[in-house]
C-alpha positions in Angstrom: 15.3 29.3 -41.6 12.9 26.8 -39.9 15.4 26.2 -37.1 15.7 30.0 -36.5 11.9 30.4 -36.4 11.7 27.7 -33.8 14.4 29.4 -31.7 12.5 32.7 -32.0 9.3 31.0 -30.9 11.1 29.6 -27.8 12.6 32.9 -26.8 9.4 34.8 -27.5 7.3 32.4 -25.4 9.8 32.4 -22.6 9.9 36.2 -22.5 6.1 36.4 -22.6 5.9 33.9 -19.7 8.5 35.9 -17.7 6.7 39.2 -18.3 3.3 37.7 -17.5 4.6 36.1 -14.2 6.2 39.4 -13.2 2.8 41.1 -13.5 1.0 38.4 -11.7 3.6 38.2 -8.9 3.4 42.0 -8.5 -0.3 41.5 -7.8 0.5 38.6 -5.4 -0.9 35.9 -7.7 1.6 33.0 -7.7 -0.3 30.1 -9.3 1.0 30.9 -12.8 4.5 29.7 -11.6 3.0 26.2 -11.8 2.2 26.5 -15.5 5.4 24.9 -16.8 5.0 22.0 -14.5 1.4 21.6 -15.5 2.5 21.7 -19.2 5.1 19.0 -18.6 2.5 16.7 -16.9 0.1 17.3 -19.7 2.7 16.3 -22.2 3.5 13.2 -20.2 -0.2 12.2 -20.3 -0.1 12.4 -24.1 3.4 11.0 -24.9 4.9 9.3 -21.8 2.3 7.7 -19.6 5.0 5.2 -18.3 7.1 8.1 -17.0 4.1 9.7 -15.4 3.4 6.5 -13.5 6.9 6.5 -12.2 6.6 10.1 -11.2 3.4 9.3 -9.2 5.3 6.5 -7.5 8.0 8.9 -6.4 5.5 11.4 -5.3 3.4 9.0 -3.2 5.5 8.9 0.0 5.8 12.7 -0.2 2.1 13.3 -0.9 0.0 15.2 1.7 -3.6 14.4 2.5 -6.0 17.3 2.4 -9.4 16.8 4.1 -12.6 18.8 4.3 -14.8 17.6 7.2 -17.7 19.8 6.0 -17.6 18.3 2.5 -16.8 14.8 3.8 -14.0 14.7 1.3 -10.3 13.9 1.4 -7.7 13.9 -1.4 -4.0 13.1 -1.4 -2.0 15.8 -3.3 -0.5 15.6 -5.9 -0.9 11.8 -6.4 -4.7 11.2 -6.5 -5.6 13.9 -9.1 -2.7 12.5 -11.3 -4.0 8.9 -10.9 -7.5 10.1 -11.8 -6.1 11.6 -15.0 -4.4 8.3 -15.8 -7.7 6.5 -15.2 -9.5 8.8 -17.7 -6.8 8.5 -20.3 -6.8 4.7 -20.1 -10.6 4.5 -20.4 -10.5 6.9 -23.5 -7.8 4.7 -25.1 -9.7 1.5 -24.5 -12.9 3.1 -26.0 -10.8 4.3 -28.9 -9.6 0.7 -29.6 -6.3 0.5 -27.8 -5.1 -3.1 -28.3 -4.8 -4.2 -24.7 -3.1 -7.6 -24.2 -5.7 -10.3 -24.0 -3.5 -12.7 -22.0 -3.5 -10.1 -19.2 -7.3 -10.2 -19.1 -7.4 -14.0 -19.1 -4.9 -14.4 -16.2 -6.4 -15.8 -12.9 -5.0 -12.8 -11.0 -6.7 -10.3 -13.3 -10.0 -12.3 -13.1 -9.8 -12.2 -9.3 -9.3 -8.5 -9.3 -12.2 -7.9 -11.8 -14.4 -10.1 -9.6 -13.5 -8.0 -6.5 -14.3 -4.8 -8.4 -17.5 -6.2 -9.7 -18.6 -7.1 -6.2 -17.7 -3.7 -4.9 -19.9 -2.3 -7.7 -22.8 -4.6 -6.7 -22.6 -3.6 -3.0 -22.4 0.0 -4.0 -25.9 -0.3 -5.4 -27.1 -1.8 -2.1 -25.1 0.5 0.2 -26.5 2.2 3.2 -24.6 5.3 2.2 -24.5 5.3 -1.7 -22.5 8.5 -2.1 -19.7 7.2 0.3 -19.6 3.9 -1.6 -19.4 5.6 -5.0 -16.5 7.6 -3.8 -14.9 4.4 -2.5 -15.4 2.6 -5.8 -14.0 5.6 -7.8 -10.9 5.8 -5.5 -10.4 2.0 -5.9 -10.5 2.4 -9.7 -7.9 5.2 -9.8 -5.6 2.9 -7.7 -6.2 -0.3 -9.6 -6.3 0.9 -13.2 -3.1 3.0 -13.2 -1.0 0.6 -11.2 -2.3 -2.8 -12.1 -3.8 -2.5 -15.6 -1.4 0.2 -16.9 1.3 -1.1 -14.6 1.5 -4.4 -16.4 2.3 -2.6 -19.6 5.0 -0.6 -17.8 6.5 -3.8 -16.4 6.9 -5.5 -19.7 10.2 -3.8 -19.6 11.9 -5.6 -16.7 14.1 -2.7 -15.6 10.9 -0.7 -14.7 10.2 -3.1 -11.9 13.4 -2.0 -10.2 12.7 1.6 -11.0 9.3 1.3 -9.4 10.8 0.0 -6.2 13.8 2.4 -6.1 11.7 5.5 -6.7 9.3 4.7 -3.8 12.3 3.8 -1.6 14.2 7.1 -2.4 11.1 9.2 -1.6 10.5 7.1 1.5 14.1 7.8 2.6 13.3 11.6 2.4 10.3 11.0 4.7 12.4 8.9 7.1 15.1 11.6 7.3 12.4 14.2 8.1 10.8 11.9 10.6 14.1 11.0 12.4 15.1 14.7 12.7 11.7 15.5 14.2 11.8 12.4 16.4 15.3 13.4 17.7 13.9 16.7 19.0 11.6 14.7 21.3 14.2 12.2 22.5 12.9 9.3 20.3 10.1 8.7 22.7 7.4 6.2 22.0 4.6 8.8 22.3 6.3 11.1 19.7 6.9 8.1 17.5 3.1 8.0 16.8 3.0 11.3 14.9 6.4 12.7 13.9 6.0 11.4 10.4 3.0 13.7 9.7 2.0 15.2 7.3 3.4 12.5 5.0 1.9 9.5 6.8 -1.0 10.0 9.1 0.4 7.8 11.9 3.2 5.4 12.8 1.3 2.3 11.7 0.9 3.4 8.0 4.6 4.6 8.1 5.7 1.3 9.6 3.7 -0.7 7.0 5.4 1.2 4.1 8.8 0.5 5.5 7.9 -3.2 6.1 6.9 -3.6 2.5 10.2 -2.3 1.1 12.6 -3.9 3.6 12.6 -7.2 1.6 13.6 -5.3 -1.6 16.4 -3.3 0.1 17.9 -6.5 1.6 17.4 -8.5 -1.6 19.1 -5.9 -3.8 22.3 -6.4 -1.7 22.5 -9.9 -3.4 21.4 -8.8 -6.9 24.5 -9.7 -9.0 23.2 -7.5 -11.9 24.1 -4.5 -9.8 27.5 -3.0 -9.4 29.3 -3.2 -6.0 28.5 0.5 -5.3 24.7 -0.1 -5.9 24.8 -3.2 -3.7 26.6 -1.2 -1.0 24.0 1.5 -1.3 21.3 -1.1 -0.8 23.0 -2.3 2.4 23.1 1.3 3.7 19.4 1.7 2.8 18.6 -1.6 4.5 20.2 -0.3 7.7 18.3 3.0 7.5 15.0 1.1 7.0 15.7 -1.2 10.0 16.4 1.8 12.2 13.3 3.6 11.0 11.0 0.6 11.5 12.3 0.1 15.0 11.8 3.7 15.9 8.3 3.7 14.3 7.2 1.7 17.4 4.7 0.0 15.1 4.3 -3.5 16.6 2.2 -4.7 13.6 5.1 -3.7 11.3 7.6 -5.7 13.4 5.3 -8.8 13.3 4.8 -8.5 9.5 8.6 -8.4 8.9 9.2 -11.4 11.2 6.6 -13.4 9.2 8.1 -12.3 5.9 11.6 -13.5 7.2 10.0 -16.9 8.2 8.5 -17.3 4.7 11.9 -16.5 3.2 13.5 -19.3 5.1 10.6 -21.7 4.2 11.2 -20.9 0.5 15.0 -21.2 0.9 14.7 -24.5 2.7 12.1 -25.8 0.1 9.8 -27.0 2.9 6.8 -28.8 1.3 3.4 -27.1 1.4 1.8 -30.2 3.0 4.1 -29.9 6.0 3.2 -26.3 6.4 -0.5 -27.1 6.2 -0.1 -29.9 8.7 1.7 -27.6 11.1 -0.9 -24.9 10.7 -3.8 -27.4 11.4 -2.0 -28.7 14.5 -1.4 -25.2 15.9 -5.1 -24.3 15.1 -6.3 -27.4 16.9 -4.0 -26.7 19.8 -5.3 -23.1 20.1 -8.9 -24.0 20.2 -8.2 -26.9 22.6 -6.3 -24.6 25.1 -7.9 -21.3 24.2 -9.1 -20.6 27.8 -5.6 -21.2 29.2 -4.0 -19.1 26.4 -6.4 -16.2 27.1 -5.7 -16.4 30.8 -2.0 -16.0 30.0 -2.6 -13.1 27.6 -4.9 -11.3 30.2 -2.2 -11.5 32.8 0.1 -9.4 30.6 -0.2 -5.8 31.7 2.8 -4.4 29.9 1.8 -1.3 28.0 3.5 0.4 25.1 7.0 1.6 26.0 10.1 3.2 24.7 12.0 0.2 26.0 12.2 -2.2 23.1 11.7 -5.4 25.1 8.8 -4.0 27.0 7.2 -2.8 23.7 7.5 -6.3 22.2 5.9 -7.7 25.3 3.0 -5.2 24.9 2.1 -6.8 21.5 0.0 -9.5 23.3 -1.4 -7.4 26.1 -5.1 -7.6 25.8 -5.9 -6.5 29.4 -4.7 -2.9 29.6 -3.0 -1.7 26.4 -5.5 0.8 24.9 -4.3 0.4 21.3 -4.8 -3.4 21.4 -8.1 -3.2 23.2 -9.4 -0.6 20.7 -8.5 -2.9 17.8 -10.5 -5.7 19.5 -13.4 -3.2 19.9 -13.3 -2.2 16.2 -13.2 -5.9 15.2 -16.1 -6.8 17.4 -18.1 -4.0 15.9 -17.2 -5.1 12.4 -18.2 -8.7 13.1 -21.6 -7.6 14.5 -22.1 -5.5 11.3 -21.2 -8.6 9.3 -23.6 -10.8 11.2 -26.5 -8.4 10.5 -25.7 -8.2 6.7 -23.5 -11.2 5.9 -23.8 -11.2 2.1 -24.0 -7.6 0.8 -22.6 -5.8 3.8 -23.4 -2.1 4.6 -21.6 -0.7 1.6 -18.0 0.0 0.5 -16.3 2.6 2.6 -19.2 2.9 5.1 -17.6 1.2 8.2 -16.3 4.3 9.8 -19.6 6.1 9.5 -21.8 3.2 10.7 -19.8 1.1 13.3 -20.6 3.3 16.3 -24.0 1.6 17.3 -22.3 -1.8 17.1 -19.9 -1.0 19.9 -20.5 -2.3 23.4 -19.9 -0.1 26.4 -17.9 -2.8 28.1 -15.6 -3.1 25.1 -14.9 0.6 24.6 -11.6 2.1 25.6 -10.3 5.5 26.5 -9.6 6.2 22.8 -12.9 4.9 21.5 -15.0 7.3 19.5 -18.4 7.3 17.8 -17.2 9.7 15.1 -15.1 7.2 13.2 -12.2 9.7 13.0 -9.5 7.6 14.5 -8.9 4.9 11.9 -11.1 2.3 10.3 -11.8 -1.3 11.0 -8.1 -2.0 11.7 -8.3 -5.0 9.5 -8.0 -5.6 5.7 -10.3 -8.6 6.2 -12.9 -7.6 8.8 -13.4 -4.2 7.1 -14.5 -5.8 3.7 -16.6 -8.3 5.6 -18.6 -5.5 7.3 -18.8 -3.4 4.2 -19.1 -5.9 1.3 -20.2 -9.1 3.1 -18.4 -12.4 3.0 -17.9 -12.4 -0.8 -16.0 -9.0 -0.5 -13.5 -10.5 1.9 -13.2 -13.8 0.0 -12.4 -12.0 -3.3 -9.6 -10.0 -1.6 -8.2 -13.2 -0.1 -8.4 -14.8 -3.5 -6.4 -12.0 -5.0 -3.7 -12.4 -2.3 -3.6 -16.2 -2.6 -3.3 -16.2 -6.4 -0.6 -13.5 -6.3 1.5 -15.3 -3.8 1.1 -18.6 -5.6 2.0 -17.0 -9.0 5.0 -15.2 -7.5 6.4 -18.4 -6.0 5.7 -20.3 -9.2 7.8 -17.6 -11.1 10.5 -17.9 -8.5 10.7 -21.6 -9.0 10.5 -21.7 -12.8 12.2 -18.5 -14.0 15.3 -19.0 -16.1 16.8 -15.6 -15.3 18.2 -15.1 -11.7 17.1 -11.5 -11.6 13.5 -12.5 -12.4 13.7 -15.2 -9.7 14.9 -12.7 -7.1 12.3 -10.0 -8.0 9.5 -12.6 -7.8 10.5 -13.7 -4.4 11.1 -10.2 -3.1 7.7 -9.1 -4.4 6.0 -12.0 -2.7 7.7 -11.2 0.6 6.6 -7.6 0.3 3.0 -8.7 -0.3 3.1 -11.1 2.7 4.5 -8.3 4.9 1.6 -6.0 4.0 -1.2 -8.6 4.2 0.1 -9.9 7.6 0.1 -6.3 8.7 -3.4 -6.2 7.3 -4.7 -8.4 10.1 -4.1 -5.5 12.5 -4.5 -2.4 10.2 -6.0 -1.4 6.9 -4.6 1.1 4.4 -5.7 0.0 1.0 -8.0 3.0 0.9 -4.9 5.3 0.9 -2.4 6.0 -1.9 0.6 5.2 0.5 -0.3 1.5 0.5 -2.4 1.1 -2.7 0.2 2.4 -5.1 2.8 -0.2 -4.0 0.3 -3.1 -3.5 -1.4 -2.8 -6.9 2.0 -2.2 -8.4 3.4 -5.4 -6.8 0.5 -7.4 -8.2 1.2 -6.0 -11.6 4.9 -6.9 -11.2 4.0 -10.5 -10.4 1.6 -10.7 -13.4 4.2 -9.2 -15.8 6.9 -11.5 -14.5 4.7 -14.5 -15.1 3.5 -13.5 -18.6 6.6 -11.8 -20.0 9.8 -12.7 -18.1 9.6 -16.2 -16.7 11.1 -17.9 -19.8 13.8 -15.3 -20.5 17.3 -16.6 -20.4 19.0 -13.6 -21.9 20.1 -10.5 -20.0 16.8 -8.6 -19.5 18.1 -5.0 -19.5 
């Protein structure tokens, strides 16, 4: 009888929902159609937070940013509201006595992240624009807490590390398909390549950065012996698609970041000692400063602008005489450095660069695409931006996070007993290197497109170090 009652309830609720929607649709009110989806998401918040996180990962490449200039507000839908919900649930659980793993909190990577968040909080109090900085801090929290602190719990199950990567890649492939179809309509020109990925990515640099981060995984999964032949063949096809997409993105910063990641891979493969790398770096640094005038003269003679021709586009990477994109980056960097020089310790406040940099520009450094409104990108650097907004400590804490993550990932790769864990650690390190090399030329950590994978990658490295390094058994 109980089972029959349950069935009656299901049928009754379904008929009531259909009738209610019929009435609402007749009155041109369609929002009620989303009720089942909202109910599913609510149940996931309560019973399956891990699945909700993976849903957010899949939704991230497909999310669309909605901005209101009047309200000075932008939100990425549907991901950021979902992440905010995870943030609230996590805080409630911690207050309610949820037994969070203490070894996570004691790990150097976690401590570095907490130090960075603490400094952002301090500089929010001293900010020139407190409301902007509070929004920045809140956004950083809804990136970090779901995908680092909750992500570590998710990645205690090793298979979730691969699910995380594949879900982002699958959604990214949908965006790539959309982009290539649109791009083909304009003859795959370099100019069209800057915007055909909208509305999913705001321009070709963010799109290229996402592809660059996931290229190491796609290639690496080809050699993952835990996968069947069909999955490895699929990884090979995906790798080819990503290569085509990154070439047609015309994002020179993404190309450079992939090249550096490949170089790091061979360094790890050949087991080159760190002291030799450090010695080589110091020699190159001394050589640059010794011959900087001659080097700058060579760079200034390069007048090759961006081009559809691949070779010419590569040559334009080091054009600092006429390429508007390169010159505008230099203009933004110079403005950021002047802001840093004026407030070297506390900076101007998290998230404030784009609203305050205009007076720090010099007329001789401005380009045809310069603006005083701050509506065409930020500081174009993950390092100079924090220096201007949070002072030197803000930048150093970010560098500390990256340094500890790379060191920990390479340590796991060297010590792990399980080949799958070794491979995942190396691929994650290469993905981080690809992004943070890209970060010398662009900054996207204030967006969900980059923050979801980056904080997730950091959580993967921490989980591998704490939970999977000593595993010898099959981890599935």
